[in-house]
C-alpha positions in Angstrom: 0.0 0.1 -0.1 1.5 3.3 -1.0 -0.4 5.9 1.0 1.3 5.0 4.4 0.6 8.1 6.3 -2.7 9.6 5.3 -4.4 8.5 8.5 -1.9 10.3 10.5 -2.6 13.4 8.8 -6.6 13.1 8.8 -6.7 13.8 12.6 -5.4 17.5 12.1 -6.5 18.2 8.6 -8.4 21.2 9.9 -5.4 22.9 10.6 -4.0 22.5 7.1 -5.7 25.8 6.0 -2.7 27.4 7.7 -0.4 26.1 5.1 0.0 27.7 1.8 0.0 25.2 -0.9 2.6 25.8 -3.6 2.2 22.8 -5.8 0.6 19.3 -5.4 0.1 16.4 -7.8 -0.2 12.8 -8.0 0.8 12.7 -11.8 -2.2 11.1 -13.0 -3.2 13.8 -15.4 0.3 14.0 -16.9 1.0 12.6 -20.4 3.3 9.5 -20.5 6.7 10.2 -21.5 9.3 13.0 -20.7 8.1 15.0 -17.7 10.0 18.2 -19.0 7.7 21.1 -19.8 4.6 19.5 -18.2 2.6 21.4 -15.7 5.2 23.3 -13.3 8.1 21.1 -14.1 10.4 23.6 -15.9 14.0 24.5 -15.3 15.7 27.9 -14.8 13.7 30.2 -16.9 13.3 27.9 -19.6 11.0 24.8 -20.8 13.5 22.0 -19.8 13.1 20.3 -16.3 15.4 17.3 -16.5 19.3 17.3 -16.4 21.7 14.4 -16.5 24.0 12.7 -19.1 21.9 9.8 -20.0 22.5 6.7 -21.7 20.7 6.2 -24.9 16.9 5.8 -24.7 16.8 6.9 -21.2 15.2 10.0 -19.7 16.0 11.4 -16.2 12.4 11.7 -15.3 9.6 10.2 -17.1 5.8 9.7 -16.5 4.8 6.0 -16.5 1.5 4.3 -16.1 1.1 1.1 -14.0 4.9 1.5 -13.0 6.9 -1.7 -12.1 6.5 -0.6 -8.5 2.9 -1.9 -8.7 -0.5 -0.1 -8.2 -2.6 2.2 -10.2 -2.4 5.4 -11.8 0.9 7.2 -12.8 4.4 8.1 -11.4 7.7 9.5 -12.2 10.2 7.0 -13.0 13.8 8.5 -12.1 16.8 7.2 -13.9 20.5 7.6 -12.9 22.7 9.0 -15.6 25.5 7.2 -17.1 28.5 8.6 -15.1 28.5 6.7 -12.1 31.1 8.7 -10.1 29.1 11.4 -8.1 26.6 11.4 -11.0 23.4 12.9 -10.7 20.1 13.5 -12.4 17.6 16.2 -11.4 13.9 16.9 -12.3 13.2 20.6 -11.3 10.2 22.3 -9.9 11.5 25.9 -10.3 10.4 28.2 -7.4 12.5 31.0 -7.9 11.9 31.9 -11.6 8.2 31.0 -11.4 7.6 33.3 -8.1 5.7 30.4 -6.6 7.7 30.4 -3.2 7.3 34.4 -3.0 3.8 34.2 -3.5 3.1 31.3 -1.1 5.2 32.8 1.8 3.5 36.1 2.0 0.6 37.1 4.3 0.1 35.0 7.5 3.3 33.1 6.6 5.5 36.0 5.8 7.5 35.8 9.0 7.9 32.0 9.1 9.5 31.0 5.7 9.3 27.3 6.2 9.3 25.2 3.2 7.8 21.8 3.3 8.6 19.2 0.5 7.0 15.8 0.3 7.0 12.8 -1.9 6.4 9.1 -1.8 9.5 7.3 -3.0 10.0 3.6 -4.2 13.3 1.8 -4.9 13.4 -1.7 -6.1 15.9 -4.4 -4.9 18.5 -5.7 -7.3 19.6 -2.3 -8.9 22.5 -2.7 -11.3 24.4 0.3 -10.1 24.9 1.8 -6.7 22.4 4.5 -6.5 20.2 6.7 -4.3 16.8 8.4 -4.9 14.9 11.2 -3.2 14.6 15.1 -3.1 17.0 18.0 -2.8 16.3 21.4 -2.1 18.3 24.1 -4.1 19.2 27.3 -2.5 20.5 28.8 -5.5 20.8 27.5 -9.2 24.0 25.8 -8.5 24.2 24.7 -4.8 21.9 22.7 -2.4 20.8 23.4 1.3 19.4 20.0 2.3 18.2 16.7 0.8 16.7 13.3 1.7 17.5 10.1 -0.3 17.2 6.4 -0.1 19.8 4.1 -1.5 19.6 0.8 -3.4 20.9 -0.9 -0.1 18.0 0.8 2.0 20.2 3.1 3.6 18.3 6.6 4.3 20.5 9.7 4.4 20.2 13.5 4.5 22.3 15.9 2.6 23.9 19.0 3.8 25.0 21.4 1.0 25.4 18.9 -1.5 25.0 15.1 -2.7 28.6 13.8 -2.6 29.6 11.1 -0.1 31.3 13.8 2.0 27.9 15.7 2.4 25.8 12.9 3.4 24.7 11.6 7.1 23.3 8.2 7.3 20.2 8.4 9.5 18.3 5.1 9.3 17.6 2.0 6.9 14.2 1.3 5.1 12.9 -1.7 3.2 13.2 -1.8 -0.5 10.3 -2.7 -2.8 7.8 -0.6 -1.1 6.7 3.0 -1.1 8.1 5.4 1.7 6.9 8.9 2.4 9.7 11.6 2.6 9.2 14.9 4.1 11.5 17.9 4.6 10.8 21.0 6.5 13.2 23.6 5.8 13.3 27.0 7.7 14.8 29.3 5.3 15.5 31.9 8.0 17.3 29.8 10.7 18.6 27.2 8.2 17.1 24.4 10.4 16.0 21.2 8.5 13.9 18.5 9.7 13.5 15.2 7.8 10.8 12.7 8.3 10.5 9.2 6.9 6.9 7.8 7.0 6.0 10.5 9.5 8.9 9.8 12.0 11.4 12.4 12.5 14.9 11.0 11.6 17.0 14.0 11.4 17.1 17.5 12.9 20.0 19.5 11.6 21.1 23.0 10.2 22.7 22.9 6.8 25.1 25.8 6.1 23.4 27.0 3.0 20.2 28.8 3.6 20.3 31.9 1.1 16.8 31.2 -0.1 14.7 28.8 -2.2 15.4 28.3 -5.6 13.9 24.8 -6.6 12.7 21.5 -5.1 14.2 18.7 -7.2 13.4 14.9 -7.6 17.1 13.7 -7.7 19.2 10.7 -8.3 22.9 10.0 -7.5 25.4 7.3 -8.5 28.7 6.2 -7.0 30.1 3.2 -8.7 33.2 4.8 -10.2 34.8 7.2 -12.6 34.4 5.4 -15.9 30.7 5.2 -16.0 28.4 2.8 -17.8 26.9 2.8 -21.3 24.3 0.2 -20.6 23.3 0.2 -16.7 20.9 2.6 -15.0 19.4 2.5 -11.7 15.7 3.2 -11.4 13.3 4.5 -8.7 9.8 6.1 -8.7 8.3 9.2 -7.1 4.7 10.0 -6.6 2.2 12.2 -4.6 4.5 15.2 -4.7 3.7 18.4 -2.8 5.4 21.7 -1.7 4.0 24.3 0.6 4.8 27.1 3.0 4.0 26.1 6.3 3.5 28.1 9.8 6.0 28.7 12.5 7.8 25.9 14.0 5.5 25.9 17.1 2.5 25.4 14.7 4.0 23.0 12.4 3.1 20.0 14.3 -0.6 21.0 13.9 -0.5 21.1 10.2 -1.6 18.2 8.1 0.6 17.3 5.1 -0.1 19.2 2.1 -0.1 16.3 -0.1 -2.8 14.4 1.7 -5.4 15.7 -0.8 -3.4 14.3 -3.8 -3.1 11.0 -2.3 -4.7 7.8 -3.5 -4.5 4.2 -2.4 -2.3 1.8 -4.0 -2.5 -2.0 -3.3 
């Protein structure tokens, strides 16, 4: 079952009106194929949304129906790039050039500036390359503040200012071949980041970078070696994605997850 945490949010759904929803989707209305240019998925001031040096025939982010991860509806298939040494692919939701964050963080939330990014992530066992899948929050067009990833061995790690091995902290482990809910609450004023796995806090830390919110990205990494691979790719899936501006830290616990309205049950 994919919607692991919907029930925990329902009890406080009345408080969700305090959050300003920036974007939410379960991808079911998207067209199969490249996610680039669909809906809000655009890169820096342009129509592209995916980056990475890909093997022939592969896309960094593509919409698929009835994915290999099971269930109904559509998801985003995330594919690693061919260069396996600190390689990465990115699927952008541009918040800076679109003005989405600025609009969502005004009014009642103008003094809080807490960004919440949430997605369900699925990684299958038996990946052909060492890889990780999840989300990264860009504080500029070329750097990151924080991130949350799960590797093909089930290691869940958080990122501090980048995705290289030196920027990672292992937090816990999670089962493969099943959906997990990822959530990051990032205070863009203090820099504090809180990472939640299936509703449980697994990390409370303060990344160095906190200059602003540039983009939320679905993200992959590979670590196999400098030579790369012209044949093998790692694959993961993302769904039920949402981004919102939430109230002050004291009220965050009372706010239901913004993505709950987009969720659907998967068997």
